[in-house]
Structures are given as structure tokens and as C-alpha cells.
N, CA and C atoms as a LAMMPS dump frame, in Angstrom:
ITEM: TIMESTEP
0
ITEM: NUMBER OF ATOMS
621
ITEM: BOX BOUNDS ff ff ff
-5.0000000000000000e+02 5.0000000000000000e+02
-5.0000000000000000e+02 5.0000000000000000e+02
-5.0000000000000000e+02 5.0000000000000000e+02
ITEM: ATOMS id mol type element x y z
1 1 1 N -370.63 302.252 122.227
2 1 2 C -370.778 301.242 121.189
3 1 3 C -370.41 301.803 119.822
4 2 1 N -369.853 300.942 118.971
5 2 2 C -369.531 301.308 117.595
6 2 3 C -370.494 300.586 116.655
7 3 1 N -370.836 301.236 115.571
8 3 2 C -371.633 300.596 114.529
9 3 3 C -370.852 300.64 113.227
10 4 1 N -370.529 299.459 112.692
11 4 2 C -369.921 299.35 111.369
12 4 3 C -371.042 298.987 110.408
13 5 1 N -371.294 299.843 109.442
14 5 2 C -372.442 299.634 108.569
15 5 3 C -372.081 299.845 107.112
16 6 1 N -372.631 298.99 106.265
17 6 2 C -372.583 299.239 104.829
18 6 3 C -373.577 300.36 104.531
19 7 1 N -373.507 300.931 103.353
20 7 2 C -374.439 301.989 102.98
21 7 3 C -375.512 301.474 102.033
22 8 1 N -375.086 300.788 100.995
23 8 2 C -376.01 300.297 99.979
24 8 3 C -376.61 298.966 100.427
25 9 1 N -377.735 299.055 101.154
26 9 2 C -378.392 297.856 101.677
27 9 3 C -379.854 297.841 101.242
28 10 1 N -380.447 296.671 101.093
29 10 2 C -381.859 296.594 100.7
30 10 3 C -382.774 297.129 101.79
31 11 1 N -383.807 297.845 101.381
32 11 2 C -384.785 298.352 102.341
33 11 3 C -384.405 299.696 102.908
34 12 1 N -383.364 299.732 103.729
35 12 2 C -382.936 300.964 104.392
36 12 3 C -381.431 301.114 104.251
37 13 1 N -380.999 302.213 103.677
38 13 2 C -379.562 302.425 103.501
39 13 3 C -378.92 302.777 104.832
40 14 1 N -377.604 302.612 104.906
41 14 2 C -376.89 302.965 106.125
42 14 3 C -377.036 304.434 106.468
43 15 1 N -377.047 305.295 105.45
44 15 2 C -377.201 306.735 105.675
45 15 3 C -378.585 307.044 106.226
46 16 1 N -379.626 306.423 105.646
47 16 2 C -380.986 306.64 106.149
48 16 3 C -381.132 306.121 107.576
49 17 1 N -380.46 305.024 107.871
50 17 2 C -380.492 304.478 109.23
51 17 3 C -379.904 305.472 110.216
52 18 1 N -378.757 306.032 109.882
53 18 2 C -378.109 306.999 110.764
54 18 3 C -378.989 308.23 110.965
55 19 1 N -379.593 308.718 109.89
56 19 2 C -380.456 309.902 109.983
57 19 3 C -381.687 309.652 110.849
58 20 1 N -382.127 308.409 110.917
59 20 2 C -383.349 308.085 111.665
60 20 3 C -383.124 307.99 113.17
61 21 1 N -381.866 307.93 113.592
62 21 2 C -381.557 307.765 115.014
63 21 3 C -381.445 309.111 115.711
64 22 1 N -382.16 309.258 116.823
65 22 2 C -382.137 310.516 117.565
66 22 3 C -380.804 310.718 118.265
67 23 1 N -380.308 309.678 118.914
68 23 2 C -379.008 309.726 119.594
69 23 3 C -378.142 308.587 119.067
70 24 1 N -377.6 308.765 117.878
71 24 2 C -376.868 307.659 117.244
72 24 3 C -375.561 307.336 117.953
73 25 1 N -375.176 306.07 117.94
74 25 2 C -373.854 305.694 118.459
75 25 3 C -372.776 306.117 117.463
76 26 1 N -371.558 305.726 117.729
77 26 2 C -370.458 306.048 116.818
78 26 3 C -370.59 305.2 115.56
79 27 1 N -370.667 305.872 114.418
80 27 2 C -370.854 305.176 113.146
81 27 3 C -369.576 305.183 112.322
82 28 1 N -369.274 304.049 111.72
83 28 2 C -368.222 303.936 110.71
84 28 3 C -368.846 303.251 109.5
85 29 1 N -368.802 303.925 108.36
86 29 2 C -369.383 303.351 107.152
87 29 3 C -368.335 302.603 106.34
88 30 1 N -368.757 301.495 105.771
89 30 2 C -367.921 300.701 104.871
90 30 3 C -368.703 300.543 103.57
91 31 1 N -368.124 300.986 102.457
92 31 2 C -368.893 300.973 101.212
93 31 3 C -368.003 300.798 99.992
94 32 1 N -368.58 300.245 98.954
95 32 2 C -367.89 300.115 97.664
96 32 3 C -368.065 301.362 96.807
97 33 1 N -368.817 302.338 97.332
98 33 2 C -369.138 303.528 96.552
99 33 3 C -368.532 304.771 97.214
100 34 1 N -367.345 305.21 96.769
101 34 2 C -366.674 306.359 97.385
102 34 3 C -367.454 307.661 97.269
103 35 1 N -368.425 307.714 96.351
104 35 2 C -369.204 308.942 96.206
105 35 3 C -370.076 309.226 97.433
106 36 1 N -370.229 308.216 98.302
107 36 2 C -370.982 308.428 99.538
108 36 3 C -370.13 309.069 100.641
109 37 1 N -368.844 309.212 100.414
110 37 2 C -367.946 309.691 101.471
111 37 3 C -368.326 311.082 101.953
112 38 1 N -368.599 311.995 101.019
113 38 2 C -368.906 313.37 101.393
114 38 3 C -370.138 313.449 102.285
115 39 1 N -371.216 312.794 101.867
116 39 2 C -372.448 312.817 102.659
117 39 3 C -372.241 312.155 104.015
118 40 1 N -371.427 311.121 104.048
119 40 2 C -371.157 310.427 105.307
120 40 3 C -370.472 311.343 106.308
121 41 1 N -369.431 312.043 105.869
122 41 2 C -368.716 312.936 106.781
123 41 3 C -369.575 314.128 107.187
124 42 1 N -370.505 314.526 106.326
125 42 2 C -371.427 315.598 106.694
126 42 3 C -372.351 315.172 107.829
127 43 1 N -372.502 313.876 108.022
128 43 2 C -373.323 313.335 109.109
129 43 3 C -372.488 313.015 110.35
130 44 1 N -371.23 313.46 110.329
131 44 2 C -370.327 313.313 111.488
132 44 3 C -369.991 311.866 111.811
133 45 1 N -369.886 311.023 110.792
134 45 2 C -369.383 309.674 111.057
135 45 3 C -367.904 309.773 111.428
136 46 1 N -367.435 308.83 112.208
137 46 2 C -366.042 308.855 112.64
138 46 3 C -365.097 308.514 111.489
139 47 1 N -365.54 307.611 110.599
140 47 2 C -364.672 307.227 109.488
141 47 3 C -365.51 306.652 108.349
142 48 1 N -364.938 306.693 107.153
143 48 2 C -365.537 306.087 105.961
144 48 3 C -364.464 305.225 105.32
145 49 1 N -364.748 303.935 105.187
146 49 2 C -363.759 303.008 104.647
147 49 3 C -364.274 302.39 103.352
148 50 1 N -363.457 302.475 102.318
149 50 2 C -363.861 301.977 101.005
150 50 3 C -363.491 300.505 100.843
151 51 1 N -364.395 299.753 100.211
152 51 2 C -364.114 298.362 99.857
153 51 3 C -363.335 298.318 98.548
154 52 1 N -362.508 297.3 98.338
155 52 2 C -362.176 296.205 99.267
156 52 3 C -361.338 296.724 100.423
157 53 1 N -361.594 296.217 101.589
158 53 2 C -361.003 296.745 102.811
159 53 3 C -359.85 295.873 103.288
160 54 1 N -358.686 296.505 103.471
161 54 2 C -357.531 295.81 104.03
162 54 3 C -357.596 295.854 105.558
163 55 1 N -357.038 294.85 106.209
164 55 2 C -357.101 294.782 107.668
165 55 3 C -356.445 296 108.316
166 56 1 N -355.338 296.458 107.74
167 56 2 C -354.637 297.617 108.303
168 56 3 C -355.538 298.849 108.304
169 57 1 N -356.306 299.02 107.234
170 57 2 C -357.227 300.167 107.151
171 57 3 C -358.374 300.002 108.14
172 58 1 N -358.868 298.77 108.295
173 58 2 C -359.93 298.501 109.262
174 58 3 C -359.458 298.814 110.679
175 59 1 N -358.238 298.399 111.001
176 59 2 C -357.681 298.632 112.33
177 59 3 C -357.522 300.122 112.601
178 60 1 N -357.149 300.871 111.577
179 60 2 C -357.017 302.317 111.718
180 60 3 C -358.359 302.946 112.073
181 61 1 N -359.435 302.474 111.445
182 61 2 C -360.765 302.985 111.747
183 61 3 C -361.202 302.655 113.16
184 62 1 N -360.898 301.443 113.604
185 62 2 C -361.238 301.035 114.972
186 62 3 C -360.496 301.901 115.984
187 63 1 N -359.214 302.113 115.761
188 63 2 C -358.419 302.937 116.677
189 63 3 C -358.924 304.375 116.714
190 64 1 N -359.372 304.859 115.566
191 64 2 C -359.908 306.216 115.509
192 64 3 C -361.18 306.328 116.345
193 65 1 N -362.026 305.3 116.279
194 65 2 C -363.257 305.289 117.064
195 65 3 C -362.957 305.21 118.559
196 66 1 N -361.991 304.379 118.928
197 66 2 C -361.603 304.254 120.339
198 66 3 C -361.055 305.577 120.858
199 67 1 N -360.253 306.221 120.047
200 67 2 C -359.683 307.509 120.433
201 67 3 C -360.782 308.552 120.614
202 68 1 N -361.779 308.507 119.741
203 68 2 C -362.902 309.434 119.834
204 68 3 C -363.645 309.242 121.157
205 69 1 N -363.867 307.997 121.55
206 69 2 C -364.544 307.694 122.813
207 69 3 C -363.724 308.194 123.993
208 70 1 N -362.422 307.977 123.951
209 70 2 C -361.546 308.423 125.039
210 70 3 C -361.599 309.934 125.208
211 71 1 N -361.642 310.641 124.086
212 71 2 C -361.704 312.097 124.152
213 71 3 C -363.034 312.565 124.727
214 72 1 N -364.111 311.877 124.376
215 72 2 C -365.414 312.225 124.931
216 72 3 C -365.432 312.027 126.445
217 73 1 N -364.804 310.963 126.917
218 73 2 C -364.72 310.722 128.355
219 73 3 C -363.919 311.822 129.032
220 74 1 N -362.862 312.263 128.364
221 74 2 C -362.035 313.324 128.921
222 74 3 C -362.826 314.619 129.028
223 75 1 N -363.674 314.869 128.042
224 75 2 C -364.513 316.062 128.077
225 75 3 C -365.477 316.013 129.261
226 76 1 N -366.078 314.853 129.509
227 76 2 C -367.029 314.713 130.603
228 76 3 C -366.365 314.903 131.957
229 77 1 N -365.078 314.581 132.025
230 77 2 C -364.355 314.72 133.284
231 77 3 C -363.878 316.141 133.537
232 78 1 N -363.953 316.984 132.528
233 78 2 C -363.579 318.385 132.721
234 78 3 C -364.62 319.05 133.617
235 79 1 N -364.212 319.98 134.441
236 79 2 C -365.12 320.537 135.454
237 79 3 C -366.299 321.278 134.84
238 80 1 N -366.02 322.253 133.964
239 80 2 C -367.093 323.005 133.318
240 80 3 C -366.622 323.447 131.953
241 81 1 N -367.592 323.764 131.076
242 81 2 C -367.239 324.258 129.747
243 81 3 C -366.492 325.577 129.856
244 82 1 N -366.874 326.393 130.822
245 82 2 C -366.201 327.686 130.994
246 82 3 C -364.741 327.497 131.33
247 83 1 N -364.447 326.551 132.224
248 83 2 C -363.066 326.269 132.58
249 83 3 C -362.299 325.763 131.377
250 84 1 N -362.947 324.961 130.552
251 84 2 C -362.295 324.449 129.351
252 84 3 C -361.944 325.59 128.407
253 85 1 N -362.884 326.531 128.238
254 85 2 C -362.637 327.656 127.331
255 85 3 C -361.507 328.538 127.85
256 86 1 N -361.479 328.745 129.178
257 86 2 C -360.402 329.553 129.744
258 86 3 C -359.055 328.872 129.572
259 87 1 N -359.045 327.548 129.775
260 87 2 C -357.812 326.8 129.574
261 87 3 C -357.391 326.85 128.125
262 88 1 N -358.374 326.806 127.219
263 88 2 C -358.078 326.846 125.785
264 88 3 C -357.374 328.127 125.417
265 89 1 N -357.821 329.236 126.029
266 89 2 C -357.181 330.513 125.735
267 89 3 C -355.734 330.491 126.194
268 90 1 N -355.504 329.898 127.399
269 90 2 C -354.146 329.813 127.919
270 90 3 C -353.273 328.906 127.072
271 91 1 N -353.865 327.805 126.596
272 91 2 C -353.096 326.804 125.867
273 91 3 C -352.961 327.09 124.377
274 92 1 N -353.694 328.081 123.883
275 92 2 C -353.668 328.357 122.457
276 92 3 C -352.289 328.814 122.013
277 93 1 N -351.73 328.206 120.965
278 93 2 C -350.402 328.588 120.504
279 93 3 C -350.34 330.028 120.015
280 94 1 N -349.24 330.693 120.295
281 94 2 C -348.973 332.007 119.726
282 94 3 C -348.189 331.779 118.448
283 95 1 N -348.802 332.126 117.316
284 95 2 C -348.246 331.741 116.031
285 95 3 C -347.227 332.749 115.524
286 96 1 N -346.088 332.252 115.09
287 96 2 C -345.09 333.071 114.408
288 96 3 C -345.01 332.592 112.969
289 97 1 N -344.011 333.048 112.258
290 97 2 C -343.884 332.692 110.845
291 97 3 C -343.672 331.194 110.637
292 98 1 N -342.834 330.588 111.463
293 98 2 C -342.447 329.204 111.162
294 98 3 C -342.683 328.194 112.276
295 99 1 N -343.189 328.621 113.42
296 99 2 C -343.4 327.652 114.495
297 99 3 C -344.403 328.181 115.515
298 100 1 N -344.854 327.284 116.377
299 100 2 C -345.678 327.671 117.512
300 100 3 C -345.448 326.659 118.625
301 101 1 N -345.947 326.98 119.8
302 101 2 C -345.822 326.081 120.948
303 101 3 C -347.206 325.584 121.371
304 102 1 N -347.25 324.367 121.863
305 102 2 C -348.462 323.838 122.481
306 102 3 C -348.101 323.354 123.882
307 103 1 N -349.11 323.253 124.721
308 103 2 C -348.882 322.794 126.081
309 103 3 C -349.443 321.391 126.245
310 104 1 N -348.589 320.466 126.669
311 104 2 C -349.003 319.104 126.982
312 104 3 C -348.577 318.81 128.413
313 105 1 N -349.57 318.731 129.298
314 105 2 C -349.241 318.544 130.708
315 105 3 C -348.517 319.766 131.238
316 106 1 N -347.324 319.556 131.776
317 106 2 C -346.514 320.661 132.28
318 106 3 C -345.421 321.068 131.295
319 107 1 N -345.475 320.525 130.095
320 107 2 C -344.426 320.789 129.099
321 107 3 C -344.949 321.668 127.972
322 108 1 N -344.053 322.486 127.416
323 108 2 C -344.353 323.304 126.244
324 108 3 C -343.547 322.745 125.07
325 109 1 N -344.239 322.36 124.03
326 109 2 C -343.608 321.674 122.903
327 109 3 C -343.602 322.571 121.676
328 110 1 N -342.439 322.693 121.068
329 110 2 C -342.294 323.506 119.862
330 110 3 C -342.643 322.674 118.627
331 111 1 N -343.497 323.226 117.783
332 111 2 C -343.891 322.552 116.546
333 111 3 C -343.644 323.494 115.373
334 112 1 N -342.901 323.017 114.385
335 112 2 C -342.668 323.81 113.183
336 112 3 C -343.885 323.695 112.268
337 113 1 N -344.357 324.84 111.779
338 113 2 C -345.564 324.839 110.956
339 113 3 C -345.395 323.994 109.696
340 114 1 N -344.185 323.93 109.156
341 114 2 C -343.957 323.142 107.943
342 114 3 C -344.13 321.648 108.192
343 115 1 N -344.075 321.23 109.458
344 115 2 C -344.219 319.815 109.799
345 115 3 C -345.664 319.427 110.117
346 116 1 N -346.562 320.403 110.131
347 116 2 C -347.973 320.112 110.392
348 116 3 C -348.644 319.669 109.092
349 117 1 N -349.213 318.48 109.081
350 117 2 C -349.952 317.991 107.919
351 117 3 C -351.37 318.544 107.914
352 118 1 N -352.08 318.274 108.993
353 118 2 C -353.445 318.776 109.118
354 118 3 C -353.856 318.758 110.582
355 119 1 N -354.947 319.439 110.873
356 119 2 C -355.467 319.52 112.229
357 119 3 C -356.899 319.015 112.211
358 120 1 N -357.208 318.158 113.15
359 120 2 C -358.509 317.487 113.187
360 120 3 C -359.288 317.895 114.429
361 121 1 N -360.547 318.24 114.239
362 121 2 C -361.397 318.621 115.363
363 121 3 C -361.852 317.395 116.137
364 122 1 N -361.773 317.494 117.459
365 122 2 C -362.262 316.446 118.352
366 122 3 C -363.173 317.095 119.402
367 123 1 N -364.152 317.843 118.942
368 123 2 C -365.029 318.553 119.861
369 123 3 C -364.321 319.762 120.444
370 124 1 N -364.193 319.81 121.771
371 124 2 C -363.473 320.905 122.419
372 124 3 C -361.962 320.745 122.283
373 125 1 N -361.533 319.601 121.786
374 125 2 C -360.115 319.325 121.587
375 125 3 C -359.771 319.414 120.101
376 126 1 N -358.479 319.498 119.818
377 126 2 C -357.989 319.424 118.439
378 126 3 C -356.769 318.515 118.416
379 127 1 N -356.627 317.805 117.302
380 127 2 C -355.517 316.872 117.145
381 127 3 C -354.634 317.349 116.006
382 128 1 N -353.372 317.63 116.304
383 128 2 C -352.419 318.124 115.314
384 128 3 C -351.612 316.948 114.778
385 129 1 N -351.784 316.65 113.497
386 129 2 C -351.059 315.555 112.844
387 129 3 C -349.811 316.126 112.165
388 130 1 N -348.67 315.484 112.366
389 130 2 C -347.414 316.011 111.837
390 130 3 C -346.721 315.019 110.909
391 131 1 N -345.734 315.533 110.196
392 131 2 C -344.944 314.691 109.295
393 131 3 C -344.068 313.719 110.061
394 132 1 N -343.911 313.946 111.359
395 132 2 C -343.116 313.051 112.195
396 132 3 C -343.912 311.817 112.628
397 133 1 N -345.116 311.684 112.058
398 133 2 C -346.02 310.571 112.375
399 133 3 C -346.385 310.558 113.86
400 134 1 N -346.434 311.76 114.419
401 134 2 C -346.846 311.905 115.805
402 134 3 C -347.977 312.913 115.86
403 135 1 N -348.974 312.632 116.674
404 135 2 C -350.113 313.533 116.806
405 135 3 C -350.142 314.122 118.215
406 136 1 N -350.525 315.384 118.29
407 136 2 C -350.622 316.078 119.57
408 136 3 C -352.071 316.49 119.789
409 137 1 N -352.632 316.152 120.936
410 137 2 C -354.002 316.526 121.265
411 137 3 C -353.973 317.67 122.274
412 138 1 N -354.651 318.767 121.924
413 138 2 C -354.65 319.943 122.79
414 138 3 C -356.083 320.385 123.065
415 139 1 N -356.281 321.016 124.198
416 139 2 C -357.597 321.509 124.586
417 139 3 C -357.794 322.911 124.019
418 140 1 N -357.861 322.981 122.711
419 140 2 C -358.089 324.23 121.984
420 140 3 C -359.034 323.913 120.831
421 141 1 N -360.093 324.687 120.701
422 141 2 C -361.058 324.439 119.641
423 141 3 C -360.558 324.872 118.277
424 142 1 N -361.174 324.317 117.233
425 142 2 C -360.764 324.612 115.859
426 142 3 C -360.939 326.088 115.517
427 143 1 N -361.988 326.712 116.055
428 143 2 C -362.233 328.12 115.743
429 143 3 C -361.073 328.985 116.209
430 144 1 N -360.583 328.732 117.431
431 144 2 C -359.444 329.491 117.948
432 144 3 C -358.191 329.239 117.122
433 145 1 N -357.979 327.984 116.74
434 145 2 C -356.8 327.648 115.94
435 145 3 C -356.866 328.312 114.576
436 146 1 N -358.029 328.236 113.948
437 146 2 C -358.19 328.815 112.61
438 146 3 C -357.918 330.315 112.614
439 147 1 N -358.316 330.993 113.677
440 147 2 C -358.122 332.443 113.769
441 147 3 C -356.65 332.816 113.902
442 148 1 N -355.832 331.909 114.442
443 148 2 C -354.443 332.248 114.726
444 148 3 C -353.441 331.738 113.698
445 149 1 N -353.836 330.747 112.916
446 149 2 C -352.93 330.233 111.894
447 149 3 C -352.932 331.14 110.67
448 150 1 N -351.818 331.155 109.966
449 150 2 C -351.71 331.953 108.747
450 150 3 C -352.622 331.397 107.665
451 151 1 N -353.509 332.242 107.134
452 151 2 C -354.43 331.798 106.083
453 151 3 C -353.704 331.535 104.771
454 152 1 N -352.464 331.989 104.662
455 152 2 C -351.674 331.714 103.46
456 152 3 C -351.14 330.28 103.457
457 153 1 N -351.049 329.702 104.636
458 153 2 C -350.488 328.359 104.754
459 153 3 C -351.523 327.324 105.182
460 154 1 N -352.468 327.729 106.024
461 154 2 C -353.459 326.794 106.546
462 154 3 C -354.862 327.212 106.123
463 155 1 N -355.687 326.217 105.814
464 155 2 C -357.031 326.51 105.324
465 155 3 C -358.029 325.482 105.841
466 156 1 N -359.186 325.954 106.236
467 156 2 C -360.272 325.062 106.654
468 156 3 C -360.856 324.416 105.401
469 157 1 N -360.91 323.094 105.366
470 157 2 C -361.444 322.387 104.2
471 157 3 C -362.676 321.555 104.552
472 158 1 N -362.995 321.508 105.837
473 158 2 C -364.113 320.706 106.334
474 158 3 C -364.349 321.191 107.752
475 159 1 N -365.549 321.02 108.258
476 159 2 C -365.78 321.524 109.619
477 159 3 C -364.934 320.786 110.65
478 160 1 N -364.38 319.649 110.252
479 160 2 C -363.531 318.892 111.174
480 160 3 C -362.043 318.987 110.853
481 161 1 N -361.679 319.655 109.752
482 161 2 C -360.279 319.618 109.333
483 161 3 C -359.756 320.974 108.855
484 162 1 N -358.522 321.268 109.256
485 162 2 C -357.718 322.365 108.711
486 162 3 C -356.485 321.72 108.095
487 163 1 N -356.132 322.136 106.887
488 163 2 C -355.034 321.489 106.172
489 163 3 C -353.886 322.467 105.939
490 164 1 N -352.671 321.938 105.946
491 164 2 C -351.491 322.714 105.568
492 164 3 C -351.359 322.632 104.051
493 165 1 N -351.537 323.748 103.367
494 165 2 C -351.545 323.755 101.904
495 165 3 C -350.238 323.252 101.31
496 166 1 N -349.144 323.39 102.04
497 166 2 C -347.842 322.949 101.535
498 166 3 C -347.787 321.431 101.341
499 167 1 N -348.663 320.712 102.011
500 167 2 C -348.619 319.247 101.941
501 167 3 C -349.716 318.656 101.061
502 168 1 N -350.518 319.496 100.414
503 168 2 C -351.577 318.985 99.542
504 168 3 C -350.971 318.535 98.219
505 169 1 N -351.168 317.278 97.869
506 169 2 C -350.638 316.73 96.621
507 169 3 C -351.716 316.516 95.565
508 170 1 N -352.958 316.292 96.004
509 170 2 C -354.03 316.052 95.041
510 170 3 C -355.372 316.392 95.68
511 171 1 N -356.244 317.02 94.891
512 171 2 C -357.607 317.304 95.332
513 171 3 C -358.559 316.492 94.466
514 172 1 N -359.306 315.595 95.093
515 172 2 C -360.276 314.778 94.374
516 172 3 C -361.675 315.334 94.62
517 173 1 N -362.671 314.589 94.2
518 173 2 C -364.042 315.069 94.315
519 173 3 C -364.445 315.329 95.764
520 174 1 N -364.123 314.419 96.641
521 174 2 C -364.578 314.552 98.025
522 174 3 C -363.465 314.371 99.043
523 175 1 N -362.212 314.341 98.596
524 175 2 C -361.116 314.165 99.538
525 175 3 C -359.837 314.814 99.031
526 176 1 N -358.92 315 99.955
527 176 2 C -357.619 315.596 99.662
528 176 3 C -356.545 314.575 99.991
529 177 1 N -355.584 314.434 99.098
530 177 2 C -354.445 313.554 99.363
531 177 3 C -353.262 314.408 99.773
532 178 1 N -352.694 314.071 100.928
533 178 2 C -351.56 314.812 101.467
534 178 3 C -350.289 313.988 101.337
535 179 1 N -349.167 314.639 101.555
536 179 2 C -347.899 313.923 101.551
537 179 3 C -347.925 312.859 102.642
538 180 1 N -347.191 311.79 102.411
539 180 2 C -347.194 310.686 103.365
540 180 3 C -348.386 309.772 103.209
541 181 1 N -349.076 309.883 102.071
542 181 2 C -350.223 309.02 101.76
543 181 3 C -351.366 309.188 102.751
544 182 1 N -351.542 310.413 103.243
545 182 2 C -352.654 310.72 104.137
546 182 3 C -353.805 311.304 103.332
547 183 1 N -355.025 310.942 103.671
548 183 2 C -356.197 311.5 103.001
549 183 3 C -357.18 312.03 104.036
550 184 1 N -357.821 313.152 103.706
551 184 2 C -358.861 313.729 104.557
552 184 3 C -360 314.197 103.666
553 185 1 N -361.211 314.278 104.191
554 185 2 C -362.34 314.719 103.373
555 185 3 C -362.308 316.222 103.127
556 186 1 N -362.887 316.649 102.015
557 186 2 C -363.061 318.072 101.735
558 186 3 C -364.546 318.317 101.519
559 187 1 N -365.065 319.342 102.165
560 187 2 C -366.474 319.683 102.047
561 187 3 C -366.698 320.572 100.834
562 188 1 N -367.836 320.4 100.181
563 188 2 C -368.153 321.219 99.005
564 188 3 C -368.207 322.7 99.359
565 189 1 N -368.54 323.015 100.608
566 189 2 C -368.622 324.411 101.032
567 189 3 C -367.257 325.09 101.067
568 190 1 N -366.193 324.305 101.204
569 190 2 C -364.841 324.862 101.3
570 190 3 C -363.996 324.593 100.064
571 191 1 N -364.497 323.796 99.145
572 191 2 C -363.665 323.336 98.03
573 191 3 C -363.248 324.47 97.101
574 192 1 N -364.16 325.396 96.82
575 192 2 C -363.832 326.503 95.917
576 192 3 C -362.696 327.355 96.476
577 193 1 N -362.766 327.657 97.769
578 193 2 C -361.707 328.441 98.407
579 193 3 C -360.393 327.675 98.412
580 194 1 N -360.477 326.361 98.609
581 194 2 C -359.273 325.53 98.588
582 194 3 C -358.585 325.604 97.234
583 195 1 N -359.343 325.403 96.164
584 195 2 C -358.759 325.422 94.821
585 195 3 C -358.218 326.801 94.477
586 196 1 N -358.911 327.84 94.929
587 196 2 C -358.455 329.201 94.662
588 196 3 C -357.117 329.475 95.336
589 197 1 N -356.992 329.065 96.595
590 197 2 C -355.747 329.292 97.333
591 197 3 C -354.633 328.359 96.889
592 198 1 N -354.987 327.148 96.528
593 198 2 C -353.981 326.144 96.204
594 198 3 C -353.5 326.258 94.766
595 199 1 N -354.444 326.359 93.84
596 199 2 C -354.102 326.364 92.416
597 199 3 C -353.902 327.78 91.898
598 200 1 N -354.88 328.648 92.162
599 200 2 C -354.783 330.038 91.717
600 200 3 C -354.535 330.142 90.229
601 201 1 N -353.459 330.844 89.878
602 201 2 C -353.086 331.006 88.47
603 201 3 C -352.017 330.012 88.032
604 202 1 N -351.783 328.994 88.845
605 202 2 C -350.711 328.037 88.55
606 202 3 C -351.198 326.788 87.816
607 203 1 N -352.328 326.897 87.159
608 203 2 C -352.882 325.76 86.434
609 203 3 C -352.465 325.804 84.967
610 204 1 N -351.812 324.736 84.506
611 204 2 C -351.476 324.634 83.086
612 204 3 C -352.749 324.337 82.307
613 205 1 N -353.011 325.107 81.273
614 205 2 C -354.246 324.929 80.514
615 205 3 C -354.059 325.359 79.07
616 206 1 N -355.018 324.989 78.248
617 206 2 C -354.985 325.359 76.839
618 206 3 C -355.347 326.831 76.698
619 207 1 N -354.825 327.457 75.672
620 207 2 C -355.15 328.861 75.414
621 207 3 C -356.607 329.002 74.987
């Protein structure tokens, strides 16, 4: 089941409602207050949608929730966690300067690092989003991916996201805008490192 909830409600807020549930269903928050986005993602909501909401954005959130459910079903069908971890080691890309390979089924697919926008955690799986508007889902955890990607090019910005610094166009209070009009959340725990790696000494400022 999916729950679409506003946050600013009389009596009990959407965030308080989610916190009160022991085994919460999949939550998607819809709010006129973007400042709630950071706290929402810290609670592992599938998506946060700002009002006024366009149908295309709503549909994107629904598809994301459906995809999340499908991945959970796939995890349950895996034989054991140990087998998944062993497969992850086999399937983990060997990173070079400009490309790596992933395994999808019986095929090995070459991906250029410059074409990777960001990587999204899906539990034991990870989803690689590319500039080709195609996403690849692999049975490799974020921790393994983070250890193998170049820290000069890729950086963890949220427990669910690794971003390609080459595609970062703007850093806001609680989100990052990437090329292609893509946005992902940034956690306060990672923001300082992000700005240090991204901006460094390249900030124009007054003397």
C-alpha cells in the first residue's frame, strides 16, 4: 500500500504520523513547505512532492513507489542474503578512469562514468541513472559502489544517493540540482564535504 500525505495538517502532522507507525507503509509526502524535504527523506519516504503539484510530477512519484515495491519483491525472492552478497561481489563494476561494466542478466554493459548522473540506493540493489535517460538496476549495495568509485568524481550526498560532481549545477538548502533538470536530496551530514569538493577555492567572493 502507498500513503500520500500532506505534512501540515491539524492535530497530527504527516511527519508525526509516520514516526508513530511501527511498520509504516510506503509514504510519499506532498507539501507546500519545501523546508520539510530534508526531514522527510531522513525518515526514508519514497518521495517528497512540492505543491502546486503537476500531474507529470505526481505520476513520477507513483512510478517510483511502484518500482520500490517491485524491488522489494525481488529481494524476497532471492534465496539468501549471503547469496546476494556473493553475487554483489561478482557483479560489482571494476572501475577505471572513464568507464566501468555492470552485469544485467547474461550481458555485460559498458557505462562511461561521465554519463552517470547519480546512483540511488534500493536496499540491496542500486539504480544507476544516466544522461541517456536510462537507468540500470544492479544487485550491488551502495557501500560497495562508494568504495570503488573515484572520490574525485563521485560523492555520497545522502544515505540513499551518490552524485557525479561533474553534473552538479546548483546546491540548495536541502537538495541538489543536476544537469537535465534532475534533483536529489542532500543530507546535512554530507553537505559540508559536498561543498568542499565541489566549490573548494573556486568561489568568487569579496576581498
